[in-house]
KEFI-431962 format. One record per atom (N, C-alpha, C, O): x, y, z; residue in one letter. Coordinates in steps of 0.02 Angstrom, whole numbers, plus 50000, padded with zeros to 5 digits. Each point is the difference from the previous one (the first is absolute). Layout:
<rs>
XYZA
...
</rs>
This chain:
<rs>
500424994150000X
499585005950000X
500445006250000X
500574999950023X
499165005749951X
500385006249997X
500025003250068X
499524999750038X
501055003449978X
500075003250065X
499755007249998X
500085003449949X
499624999050105X
499765006950002X
500575004950006X
500564998150017X
499305008349969X
500485005350013X
500095000650076X
499515000550036X
501104999449987X
500144999850072X
500135006850031X
500075000550061X
499965004749899X
500265006550024X
499535003350051X
500245002850049X
499124997049940X
499545004150040X
499914997450072X
499895004050045X
500174989649965X
499854997150066X
500605000650046X
500534997149988X
499395006950066X
500515000850051X
499864994650052X
499525000550038X
500904994449965X
499864994050038X
500195000850074X
500515003250015X
499114993950030X
500135000650072X
500554995350023X
500054994349976X
500365007950072X
500524995950030X
500374995849947X
500094994050008X
500105009349939X
500324996649943X
500595004249975X
499955006149998X
500594990649984X
500545003449964X
499765001049928X
500144995949957X
499515009650031X
499655001149937X
500474999749940X
499834997049949X
500755006150056X
500465000249943X
500254993149983X
500034998149941X
500144998050110X
500244993249988X
499434995749972X
500104996349951X
499315004350079X
499444995849978X
499825001249927X
499894995349962X
500095011050018X
499775001649932X
500514998249946X
499844999849941X
500784998950081X
500494997349953X
499894992549988X
500114997549945X
499674999050107X
499874992849996X
499344998450037X
500024997250054X
499425004749917X
499364999350035X
499814992750013X
500154995549961X
499515003550095X
499744993550019X
499245000650004X
499735002550050X
499934995449898X
499275000949995X
499654993450013X
500144994949969X
499385005350078X
499584994250015X
499315001249970X
499725005550006X
500014989549961X
499385001049962X
499444995350021X
499425001049980X
500734993850059X
499494995250019X
500214996650065X
500604999450014X
498914998450025X
500164996650063X
499464994850015X
499415001249989X
500804993150038X
499534994950022X
500354995650051X
500574997849990X
499085000850065X
500284995550050X
500655002650029X
500015005550029X
500524990749964X
500655001850028X
500445003849950X
500585001450015X
499165000449926X
500445002349947X
499765006549967X
499415001549997X
501095002249978X
499915005449952X
500254997649932X
500344994949995X
499475008849953X
500284999149933X
500235006749974X
499655005050009X
500934995249958X
500265006249973X
499735001349931X
499674995749970X
500465010350004X
499785001649932X
500374995849948X
499794999749942X
500754997150079X
500374995549955X
499734992950003X
500234995649963X
499295003150082X
499714993450007X
500334995550051X
499834994250005X
500655008550034X
500344996050050X
499584999450063X
499695004850022X
500304989350008X
499664998850064X
500485001750057X
500584998150000X
499165005750050X
500415002250056X
499644998050065X
499445002150012X
500904994050030X
499724998150065X
499995006150045X
500515003450008X
498924997950022X
499925005950044X
500244998250070X
499664996550038X
500945005949980X
500284998650065X
499845005250052X
500244999550057X
499365005649926X
499865005450047X
499265001850003X
499835005450025X
499734990249950X
499285001350003X
499835006949973X
499655003950033X
500614997649908X
499905006649970X
500455005050035X
500565001249979X
499185001850074X
500385004450044X
499744998850071X
499735004450032X
500384989449991X
499774997750066X
499244999750004X
499735000050056X
499914999849889X
499275001050004X
499574994549969X
499434999150021X
500834997249930X
499584995149965X
500054993350037X
500274995249974X
499455004650086X
500094994350044X
499664993749975X
500234994450013X
499215006449951X
499634994249976X
500194998049929X
499674995849970X
500865007150004X
500204998649931X
499605004349951X
499495002950018X
500754997249921X
499725004549949X
499394997149966X
499914993949995X
499665010749982X
499454998149956X
499454996050034X
499714995549968X
500145005850095X
499484996350035X
499325002349975X
499815005850009X
499834989649960X
499375001749965X
499475002650048X
499605004349982X
500384993150081X
499505002450047X
500085007650011X
499505003650005X
501124998749998X
500135007150013X
499845004249939X
499665005150006X
500574992949936X
499885004049940X
499265000149982X
499745005149978X
499924989350032X
499274999849987X
499635004650048X
499545003649979X
500654996450084X
499665004250049X
500095007449983X
499535003950007X
501064998049969X
500115007049981X
499595001949939X
499715005449998X
500264990149953X
499615001549939X
499265000750016X
499675004549975X
500074991050066X
499305000350018X
499835006350040X
499485003049990X
500984998950055X
499885006150038X
500025006249956X
499605004550009X
500874995749944X
500045005749954X
499365000849959X
499785005549987X
499934988949994X
499385000349961X
499415002150043X
499545003349976X
500474994850088X
499445001550045X
500035007150026X
499505003649998X
501084998550027X
500115006850026X
500745001450000X
500384996750035X
499815008149925X
500725001449992X
500295004050057X
500594999350016X
499015005050015X
500265004450052X
499455001950049X
499425000849981X
500784999850082X
499555002450052X
500385005150042X
500554998550023X
499185007549988X
500375004850042X
500074997450071X
499514997850030X
501105002549998X
500104997250067X
499855004950057X
499984997950058X
499915008549926X
499855004950052X
499245000550008X
499655001949953X
500104996450105X
499295000250017X
499574995149961X
499395000250004X
500924995349959X
499654994849964X
500394993450008X
500575000150022X
499124994449960X
500344993650005X
499694994949953X
499485001349971X
500854993050022X
499734994649960X
500124993450038X
500464999650040X
499134995349948X
500034993950042X
500674996650002X
500214997750054X
500155002049891X
500634996250000X
500525003150045X
500434996450026X
499555010249985X
500485003150046X
499904997450071X
500484998550035X
498905000949985X
499864997650068X
500144992550006X
500234997650051X
499634998749895X
500144992850001X
500754998750005X
500214995750038X
500185007949923X
500724999050002X
500295002050067X
500434996550027X
499355009250000X
500245002150066X
499854994750053X
500424998550043X
498984998749954X
499814994950049X
500454993849995X
500214997350051X
499935000649888X
500434994149991X
500725001350021X
500324995750029X
499935010349956X
500685001750021X
500065000350076X
500484997550029X
499025005550003X
500015000450073X
499994993150032X
500314998850051X
499334996649917X
499964993250027X
500674996349993X
500164995750040X
500235006049909X
500664996949989X
500535002750049X
500464996450019X
499475009950000X
500505003450040X
499964997550073X
499484997850023X
501085002750013X
499994998050070X
499595004950042X
499985006049985X
499714991550068X
499675004450048X
500525004750031X
500574997950011X
499245008450004X
499365003349991X
499965004449938X
499665005250001X
500694993049945X
499995003949937X
499354998549963X
499944994749969X
499585009950034X
499334998449975X
499685005449957X
499414999549984X
500965005849997X
499715005349960X
500475001749942X
500615000750010X
499114999849930X
500405000449938X
499855006549964X
499435001849987X
501105001849996X
499975006249961X
500364998749934X
500584998050001X
499095003149942X
500294998249935X
500385005849969X
499805005850004X
500774992449965X
500425004749963X
500134996949931X
499654995449979X
500855007249986X
500154997649933X
500704997349991X
500194998049945X
500215001950108X
500694997749995X
500284999250069X
499705002250049X
500894994749955X
500354999550063X
500225006850025X
499975001450060X
500265002949896X
500225006750020X
499425003850032X
500095003350051X
499324996349918X
499425003450029X
499794996850066X
499775003550045X
500304990049960X
499834996650063X
500445002450057X
499755001250055X
500904999649932X
500455002450052X
499815007050023X
499955001350060X
499965003349893X
499825006850019X
499335000150038X
499925004050046X
499624991749934X
499364999650035X
500094997650072X
499705002750046X
500724992149963X
500114997450067X
500345005250045X
499845000650059X
500645003149913X
500325005350039X
499505005350022X
500025002350056X
499534999649899X
499485004850017X
499534997250053X
499805003650046X
500034990049949X
499574996950050X
500325000450069X
499665001350050X
500994997449953X
500355000350064X
499965006950030X
499885000850060X
500235004349900X
499965006850025X
499295001850021X
499905003150053X
499614994949907X
499305001450017X
499784996550063X
499625002750040X
500634991249970X
499834996250060X
500225003650063X
499615000850047X
501015001449954X
500265003350060X
499645006750011X
499865001850057X
500005001749889X
499645006450007X
499304998950029X
499775003850042X
499904990949933X
499324998550025X
500004998450074X
499505001050034X
501064996349991X
500054998250070X
500285005650044X
500154999050059X
499925006949912X
500255005650038X
500755000350007X
500265003450044X
500104992849912X
500735000150001X
500275002349933X
500424996749969X
499335009050010X
500205002749935X
500735001849995X
500255001249945X
500104999050111X
500725001449998X
500414994049976X
500595000749986X
499094993550009X
500354994149973X
500005000449923X
499544997749967X
500975005350007X
500055000949927X
500634996849970X
500064999649939X
500394998150103X
500634997349975X
499884992949973X
499634996150030X
500695002349914X
499954993449968X
500694996849998X
500505003349986X
499524990250028X
500644996450002X
499994994649946X
499574995650000X
500925004749955X
500094994849950X
500634996050016X
500204999650058X
500094997449892X
500594995950011X
500475000749940X
499785000449943X
500884999650071X
500495000049946X
499874994149954X
499824994650022X
500275006549914X
499894995049947X
499274998049992X
499854995349964X
499705008350069X
499304998649990X
499755002849934X
500255005049976X
499264991649995X
499685002649939X
499255000450013X
499684995050014X
500055011049980X
499295001150012X
499695004049944X
499585004450012X
500634994249926X
499715003449943X
500365006549984X
500525001550029X
499195002349925X
500355005849973X
499635006650009X
500235005149975X
499214995050061X
499705006450019X
500415003050056X
500414996550031X
499505010049982X
500465003350047X
499954997150071X
500514999950035X
498914997949986X
499954996850066X
500414993750002X
500394998950047X
499514996849903X
500374993749998X
500745000949991X
500404996450030X
499805008549929X
500715001549992X
500315002350066X
500574998350016X
499055005650021X
500275002950062X
500134994650052X
500525000150033X
499014995349976X
500104994750049X
500434994449971X
500274995950038X
499805003849896X
500424995049968X
500745001650011X
500185005650020X
500244989449968X
500715000950013X
500454997549946X
500574998050013X
499195002049924X
500424998149944X
500285006449969X
499645004149971X
501014996750035X
500325006349983X
499875002149929X
499865005949987X
500194989449965X
499915001849931X
499325002949985X
499925004149954X
499574993950084X
499335002549989X
499915007150027X
499545003549979X
500884998550067X
499915006350036X
500445005849975X
499815005850004X
500794992549972X
500535005149996X
499865005449948X
500295005450005X
499284993449945X
499885005049948X
499475005150020X
499905004949964X
499754994150092X
499385003650011X
500015004750059X
499475002550021X
501114998850007X
500065005350050X
499634998450064X
499994994350023X
499715010950006X
499674999350065X
499424995149996X
499615000049953X
500344996050098X
499454995250006X
499485002950049X
500045005850019X
499474990150000X
499535001950051X
500385001150066X
500434996050017X
499415009350018X
500355001650062X
499804995250056X
499484996849998X
500965002850053X
499844996150060X
500034992549990X
499604996450029X
500885001349932X
500084992849988X
500704997850024X
500495003649990X
499544990650041X
500644997250020X
500004992649979X
499494997449979X
501094999350028X
500074993249974X
500354995450050X
500495002050033X
499264991949971X
500354994650034X
500564997449955X
499995001149940X
500504995550090X
500504996749959X
499694993949966X
499514997250024X
500775000949918X
499764994049967X
500274993850036X
500425000650045X
499344993649936X
500184993850036X
500494995649962X
500154994450021X
500105008049922X
500444995949958X
500694999450032X
500335005150012X
499894988850003X
500634998950035X
500354993949969X
499904994450022X
500525006949928X
500354994549966X
500494996550048X
500104994049994X
500205009750051X
500504997150043X
499714994550045X
500344995050014X
499045005950008X
499704995250047X
499484995549969X
499884994550024X
499805007749921X
499414996449976X
500044997449929X
499504997649973X
501085002849995X
500054997849930X
499774992849992X
500164995750041X
499475003149906X
499754993349980X
499524997050051X
499954993950006X
499695010450030X
499474997550044X
499444997049959X
499805002949949X
499944991550072X
499414997049969X
499405002350041X
499924998050057X
499655006149912X
499455002950037X
500245005850043X
500475003549981X
499204997650076X
500175005750043X
500704999250031X
500144994950030X
500285010249963X
500674999750030X
499965000250076X
499515002450029X
501014994950003X
500004999350073X
500175006550036X
499805001050057X
500565003549910X
500285005850035X
499685006549975X
499875000849940X
499995003750107X
499785006649980X
499375002550033X
499785005649987X
499904990450056X
499395002350034X
500125006450038X
499565004250006X
501054996650021X
500155005850040X
499985006649961X
499975005450029X
500054994149904X
499965006049959X
499335003650007X
499955006049985X
499544990450037X
499365003350014X
500075005250055X
499605004650004X
500904994650039X
500105004850054X
500205006949976X
500015004750038X
500164995849898X
500105006649970X
499405004550013X
500075006150007X
499344991049995X
499405004050012X
500025003250069X
499785005750008X
500494990750042X
500075003050066X
500485006049998X
499905005050035X
500624994549924X
500465005649992X
499655006149971X
500125005650022X
499454993349928X
499635005549968X
499485002850047X
499865006050000X
499844989750041X
499535002450050X
500365004650050X
499745005350018X
500854992750003X
500395004250046X
500195006649968X
500025005250033X
500134994749902X
500215006049965X
499425004849988X
500075006050012X
499364991449966X
499445004349978X
499445000450052X
499595004649997X
500384990750049X
499454999150048X
499424996449967X
499795001849945X
499964993050088X
499474995849972X
499385004049983X
499634998349954X
500255007250084X
499385003949990X
499995003549933X
499485002849981X
501084997249982X
500025003249934X
499964995049943X
499955002049942X
500084991550072X
500064994949948X
499324996949985X
499684997450045X
500115002949893X
499354997349979X
500054992749982X
499584996050023X
500915002149936X
500014993249973X
500694997949978X
500435004249984X
499674989450016X
500584996749970X
499764995949942X
499524996250006X
500815004449936X
499814996149942X
500604995949977X
500545002749989X
499354990750003X
500524995549974X
499674995049954X
499414998550005X
500994998949949X
499804994049964X
500174994050045X
500574999550022X
498964996049991X
500184994250040X
500574996049969X
500434997450036X
499595002349898X
500584997749962X
500145005349948X
499585001349957X
501015001750045X
500165005349952X
500154997049932X
500494996349993X
499105005149958X
500064996749935X
500435003649950X
500494997349975X
499325008950008X
500335003649945X
500725001750015X
500385001449953X
499824998650109X
500695001450016X
500454993849998X
500605000550011X
499104993749974X
500414994049992X
499814994150043X
500424995850014X
498945003850006X
499754994350039X
500374999550067X
500424995750009X
499415008850037X
500284999950067X
499484997050047X
499505003150016X
500644990850006X
499544996250043X
500105002350072X
500575000850022X
498895000350017X
500095002650068X
500344994950046X
499844994149997X
500635008150044X
500304995550049X
499474997250048X
499495003150012X
500654991150014X
499544996950048X
499905004650060X
500475002350031X
498894999149984X
499835004250057X
499995007449986X
499785003850043X
500464998449899X
500065007249986X
499315003449997X
499895005050033X
499664992249928X
499345003149993X
499614999850065X
499635004650017X
500464989950021X
499664999650065X
500245005550046X
499605003250035X
501064998049966X
500275005250044X
499775006949977X
499855004450042X
500114996749892X
499765006449975X
499285001250021X
499815005550019X
499784989249978X
499305000550021X
499965001850074X
499595004350019X
500824992650022X
499995001350073X
500195007350015X
499695003150043X
500814999449923X
500225006950013X
499465005049978X
499875004950035X
499824993849908X
499465004449977X
499435000150050X
499745005350017X
500074988850008X
499464999650049X
500185003950064X
499585003450029X
501044996049992X
500225003250062X
499935007649996X
499875003350050X
500234999449890X
500015007349993X
499405002849961X
500005005949983X
499504990150005X
499405002549966X
500115001949927X
499665004349974X
500824992449994X
500185001349930X
499664994849955X
500014994150016X
499705008149929X
499704995249953X
500544996549960X
500515003049984X
499374990750001X
500454996049958X
499664998649934X
499454997249998X
500885004849948X
499744999049932X
500444994849965X
500615000849997X
499084994049976X
500354995349957X
499855001649928X
499425000349980X
501105000649980X
499935000849928X
500034993049970X
500534997149992X
498885000249991X
499944993349972X
499835000149926X
499694995449974X
500515009949992X
499875000549929X
500324994249962X
499704997349954X
500915000750066X
500344994349969X
499824993450035X
499884995049967X
500115005150099X
499934993750037X
499294997450004X
499894994250016X
499625010149969X
499314997950005X
499804994849948X
500304999449947X
499184996850070X
499684995249955X
500454994149984X
500104998249942X
500174998850111X
500314993449994X
500744999749987X
500284994549996X
500055011149997X
500714999949981X
500434996550053X
500494996649982X
499345004150082X
500434997250053X
499734993550028X
500304997250047X
499155000249927X
499734993750023X
499355000450036X
499674994950012X
500125011150007X
499345001450029X
499705005749960X
500355003349961X
499004998050048X
499715005649962X
500405006450007X
500105003649951X
500144997950111X
500405006050011X
500604998350043X
499994995350040X
500555008649952X
500604998850039X
499885001050074X
500344996950041X
499185007349977X
499825000850070X
499834993250031X
500174998750058X
499504997149904X
499824993350025X
500604995349998X
500094995950045X
500325004749903X
500614995849996X
500455001350060X
500264995250029X
499845011149988X
500485001850053X
499675000850068X
500355001050050X
498984998549953X
499665000150064X
499985006750034X
500025000350062X
499965005149899X
499975006850028X
499465003949962X
500005000149939X
499535002950098X
499455003649968X
500115007550006X
500085002550056X
499925001249889X
500075007250002X
499325003450014X
499494996750005X
500535009950000X
499395003950007X
499715001949932X
499405000949992X
501034999749958X
499815001649932X
500424995849953X
500594998650014X
499114999249931X
500364995749952X
499855002549930X
499425000649980X
501115000849981X
499915002349932X
500044994249951X
500414995550008X
499165004749941X
499964994649950X
499985003049930X
499835005849992X
500334990149958X
499925001649929X
500204993749962X
499824994550020X
500545006349925X
500304994649961X
499554993849993X
499584999849955X
500504995350090X
499624993749993X
499265000750012X
499634995149991X
500145010750030X
499295001050013X
499574998749939X
499454997350006X
500805004449935X
499634998649937X
500414995649954X
499864999649940X
500654997150087X
500454995849959X
500345004049945X
500194997249948X
499885009350063X
500335004349951X
499575001749940X
500245003249953X
499134994750046X
499595000949940X
499775007249991X
499875002149943X
500085001650111X
499775007049996X
500265003450064X
500044996750052X
500135009749945X
500265003350060X
499495000250057X
499425001649989X
500824996650071X
499595000650060X
500434999250062X
500484996050000X
499365007750051X
500334999350065X
499495000650055X
499425001449988X
500814997650073X
499555000450057X
500405001050064X
500594998350003X
499085004650047X
500265000150068X
499504996550044X
499405001549997X
500834993750043X
499574996650048X
500175002850069X
500574999650022X
498935003150011X
500095003450064X
499694996050056X
499514996449991X
500795004250068X
499724996850059X
499355003450021X
499875005749981X
499734990950057X
499395002950026X
500155006450040X
499645004949995X
500904994950045X
500155005850042X
500155006249958X
499765005450016X
500644993849932X
500165005749957X
499385002549965X
499855006050000X
499774989549970X
499405001849963X
499505003550047X
499745005349983X
500134991750074X
499475002650044X
500185006850029X
499565004350008X
501084996950008X
500205006550026X
499865005549949X
499775005450018X
500384993349919X
499905005049947X
499255000949987X
499775005649987X
499854989050015X
499285000449987X
499645004050053X
499515003549984X
500714996250078X
499635003150055X
500185007350011X
499695003450042X
500804999249922X
500245006850013X
499505005449978X
499815004150042X
499964996149895X
499565005549979X
499264998150008X
499854994350017X
499705010549971X
499284998449999X
499854994849946X
500384999249952X
499074997250056X
499854994449954X
499885002349929X
500064995949954X
499765010450035X
499865002349931X
500625003049967X
499965002649945X
500624996950088X
500625002949974X
500454994649972X
499984994350023X
500435007549928X
500514995449975X
500514998850055X
500265004850029X
499884988949985X
500454998450055X
500735000349979X
500435002050041X
499724996249898X
500704999349977X
500055003349932X
499774997249950X
500545008750048X
500035003949938X
500554997349955X
500545002949995X
499304991749971X
500514996749959X
499644995149953X
499484997350017X
500805001749924X
499734995249952X
500225001749930X
500345005049988X
499484990649965X
500215000649931X
499414999049953X
499534996450015X
500505006849927X
499474999349950X
499874992749985X
499424998049987X
501104997950013X
499934993049981X
500024995250059X
500104994049991X
499805008650071X
499954995450057X
499424995249989X
499455002149982X
500674991550031X
499484994849993X
499695000149930X
499394999249993X
501035001749956X
499755000049931X
499644993449985X
500254994750019X
499175005549948X
499624993849989X
500404994449966X
499944994250020X
500475007549929X
500384994749967X
500524997150046X
500134994049999X
500185010350042X
500504997550047X
499684995550053X
500284994950019X
499145007150006X
499654995950050X
499804993349970X
500064994950034X
499705005149905X
499824993749967X
500624995649993X
499974993950012X
500595009149969X
500624996249994X
500234997450068X
500234994350006X
499705009850046X
500204998050067X
499594994150025X
500284995350029X
499075005049962X
499574994450021X
500174993649962X
500034994650030X
500085005949905X
500184994149961X
500694997450019X
500124994049999X
500345010650019X
500664997950021X
499974996150066X
500314994850006X
499325007750042X
499934996550064X
499684993249990X
500194995150033X
499315004549922X
499694993649986X
500504995149968X
499994994050015X
500445008649942X
500514995849968X
500514997650052X
500184994150001X
500045010450042X
500464997950054X
499694994450042X
500334995150015X
499045005850003X
499674995150044X
499914993349964X
500134994750029X
499655005549909X
499884993849962X
500634996049990X
499994993950002X
500575009549986X
500634996749986X
500454999250061X
500554997249996X
499225005150062X
500394999450061X
500655003949998X
500504997950029X
499515007849937X
500625003549987X
500255004250059X
500605001450004X
498975000550042X
500225004450054X
500454996450050X
500345003350040X
499674990149958X
500464996250043X
500464995549960X
500374996050029X
499625004549905X
500394995549959X
500755001150008X
500404995449991X
499805010850025X
500715001350010X
500284995950058X
500604998550002X
498974999750046X
500234995750054X
500174993049974X
500494997050021X
499095000549933X
500114993449973X
500604999749953X
500374995149999X
499735010249962X
500545000249951X
500645003150028X
500524999849968X
499445002950092X
500565003950027X
500644995950010X
500545002649989X
499404991250033X
500604995950013X
500394998749936X
500615000749999X
499044997449948X
500334998849936X
500315006449972X
500554999949972X
499095005650036X
500255006449976X
500635002150039X
500495002149970X
499484997150097X
500575001850041X
500624995949982X
500555002649995X
499354990849995X
500564995749982X
500315002149934X
500614999949993X
498975002049959X
500265001949934X
500395006550004X
500555000549972X
499185004650062X
500355006450000X
500624999850044X
500515003049983X
499464993350072X
500604999550042X
500534995649967X
500595000250019X
499214995849931X
500494996249961X
500445004449957X
500494997749971X
499345008950024X
500405004649961X
500565003350040X
500375004149973X
499694994150091X
500495003450042X
500724998749979X
500455003950017X
499674990749945X
500694998649978X
500165003249933X
500554999049973X
498995004949999X
500135003449936X
500505005750010X
500045002850055X
500334999049893X
500455005750005X
499615006350020X
499445001149979X
500885003150062X
499755006650018X
499424999950051X
499825005350025X
499884988949990X
499434999950046X
500235000850071X
500424996250025X
499325009050009X
500205001450069X
499444998650050X
500124999850060X
499274999249915X
499454998350046X
499414997549959X
499905001849942X
499704994050090X
499354997849974X
499505000650057X
500134997750055X
499305005449931X
499485001150050X
499334997549973X
499875000649940X
499714996750103X
499364997449975X
499484999850056X
500164999550059X
499225000949920X
499434998350041X
499424998649952X
499915003749952X
499704991150061X
499454998349956X
500244999049929X
500484996349988X
499205007249965X
500214999749929X
500295006749979X
499785003049950X
500714999250087X
500385006049981X
500724998950023X
500124997250054X
500355005049905X
500714999250017X
500415005749973X
499825003149950X
500734998350084X
500495004849977X
500684996749996X
500224996950048X
500115003749895X
500684997449992X
500455006149991X
499985003349948X
500434998150102X
500415006049999X
500694998549972X
500334995250020X
499885008949933X
500654999249967X
500485005450025X
499795005550017X
500834993049984X
500515005150013X
500005004949942X
500004997949942X
500005008550073X
499995005049948X
500685000949968X
500524998750030X
499475003649908X
500635001849967X
500255006750027X
499605004550013X
501044996049996X
500285006250026X
499845005849953X
500144999849940X
499565005350088X
499835006049961X
499394999349956X
499835004649964X
499824989650039X
499424999049957X
499464996250038X
499854994349983X
499865008750069X
499494996550039X
499394998349956X
499775004149961X
499994989850047X
499414997849963X
500144997249931X
499564996849971X
501055004450002X
500144998049931X
500014992449993X
499754997349951X
500544999150097X
500054992849995X
499314996850000X
499854995649960X
499725006550086X
499334997150003X
499605001649937X
499624995949976X
500475010149997X
499645001849940X
500234995849941X
499594998149958X
501045000350039X
500254995549947X
499684993050008X
499854996749950X
500065001150112X
499664993550011X
499285000549977X
499744995349969X
499935010350045X
499315001149977X
499954999349924X
499564996649975X
500895006749989X
499994999749927X
500144992949975X
499674997749953X
500814998950077X
500164993249980X
499414995450012X
499834996049956X
499855004550102X
499424995850014X
499445001349950X
499674995249978X
500215011150004X
499465001549953X
500154996849932X
499554997349968X
501075003150011X
500184996849936X
499904992450003X
499854996949950X
500225000350110X
499934992750009X
499294997950019X
499884994250015X
499665010649986X
499304998150010X
499755000350072X
499554996350019X
500755008250022X
499775000950069X
499995007450017X
500495003549988X
498954998850039X
499955006950023X
500145000250076X
499644996850038X
500875006849982X
500155001150070X
499965007550014X
499875003949954X
500234998050109X
500035007150017X
500655001250038X
500234995650037X
500065010249955X
500595001750038X
499905006750035X
499655004449976X
500664996250082X
500025006350037X
500705000650028X
500214996150042X
500155009049935X
500715000250016X
500334993849973X
499924998449941X
500474998150099X
500324993949979X
499654993850028X
500324994850009X
499045005850004X
499614994350024X
499504997849947X
499635004149972X
500364989450014X
499504997049956X
499404998150043X
500084996750052X
499335005449927X
499394998350037X
499594995249959X
499905001049940X
499864993750092X
499554995249970X
499364999850040X
500014999350061X
499425001349906X
499354999750034X
499484997449949X
499575003749978X
500484989950005X
499594997349945X
499264999750017X
499825000250059X
499754999149891X
499294998750014X
499934994050045X
500404995349998X
499085004950044X
499914994750050X
499774993449969X
499954995050036X
499925004949900X
499814993849965X
500624996149979X
499944995049965X
500655007250054X
500624997049978X
500024992550017X
499754997950052X
500564998249904X
500104992850011X
500754998650008X
500425004449987X
499744989550034X
500704998250012X
500445001149939X
500575002350006X
499174996149935X
500405000749939X
500185007349988X
500545001549975X
499015003150041X
500145007149992X
500555002250048X
500445003949982X
499544993650080X
500515001750049X
500694997849975X
500485003750005X
499554990249969X
500644997549974X
500245004349942X
500585001849997X
498975000049957X
500185004149943X
500265006850023X
500515002549974X
499155000650074X
500215006550025X
500714999650029X
500435003949982X
499684991350063X
500654999550033X
500554998449950X
500555002950005X
499324992749948X
500514998249950X
500185005949956X
500585001249984X
498905002649996X
500125005849956X
500405005450037X
500475002849972X
499344998650090X
500375004950039X
500724997750011X
500465004149996X
499634989650019X
500684997450011X
500445001149938X
500565002550005X
499194995649936X
500395000849940X
500155007349985X
500555001849978X
498965002550036X
500115007249988X
500545002850045X
500445003649978X
499534994650086X
500515002550047X
500694997549980X
500495003750005X
499554990149973X
500644997249981X
500295003249937X
500615000349991X
498955002349967X
500245003249938X
500205007350011X
500405002749961X
499345000350091X
500125007250010X
500655001150039X
500114996750051X
500305007749926X
500635001450034X
499905004450061X
500485001750035X
</rs>
């Protein structure tokens, strides 16, 4: 097929000049695979972009979207509603751990994060503690690309071009420790004490000024950083002690990636607010959500008179009918195929395969939980990220799509993966690493 003119499209998070010299165009997808415009089959090792958890081309989802578009294409979300929005919220609340029982819809993970931060501020204000405005993120955290998410995020490359961030933000140290935890299978043994950084920030700023702490239970986009044993539990305890809300960013980890519906359940720690997106619609249409605890929701609801808007926030496309239809069909697909816990069943074989790469040249660490893994490579002197990007290109030529962040290879395949796919992924990555200098 003929290729389109590439000049007009300014691509996100892409080396545009490099890409347009050697474009990689995908034109079809089904199950575990993409196909290129040249007709090559490519195994999807990253579930699209951490989002196509049920595999590509699920007819239940596409049919639901088409039927909804024919029935009603749009419903205004302000002062109006449609049945599928309430049905989807009810099903999501039932999946989430207690006491997370109220759902606010957005259109992306970035919007979900900014919404959750606003909810935290509104909650404290409603309770007469409006001075709690400080937000705490974590180094190497990724919480989207809106200014709220950038501010609490800690990935330097995402922040450095944009000057001043939201005021009143501080950061915990990250938990990545190659010296003590390299090649851990599952949760590393060392690092729970890093949660005590929050006590240091409390002493510095005073707890009465801090609204919320936001972390990814497993940091994905920064290179798959699995939480040390006991770390999230200790963070929860410190937040409780000082009246600080705990927000889990589960945009990546939600919907079965770690072996349970949500990482909160995998790791046994429940936040006050949880952000979602990606797997919510299996990547078929943009949608995000924030799931709030009863306490947060009820405090905000009880603040103004009953005829007043309680929370001055929302989007034109919140709870869009097509997205809600896709979300309901996605949840039905997950349930029918047992996908929300399938990573637990496939996790042992996946862990064995990825940790089998530890003897490859340049590999300095392998990290995993559920059906997600990070293979960290030693960087080339003066060229950070170049070695991993060369592995990415080699894998794509050999029929495997991976993701890289810095010098870490990330694997997060669709949850429908079979043993043969795991073997293919590991073998392809091994050959690519061995070929790259």
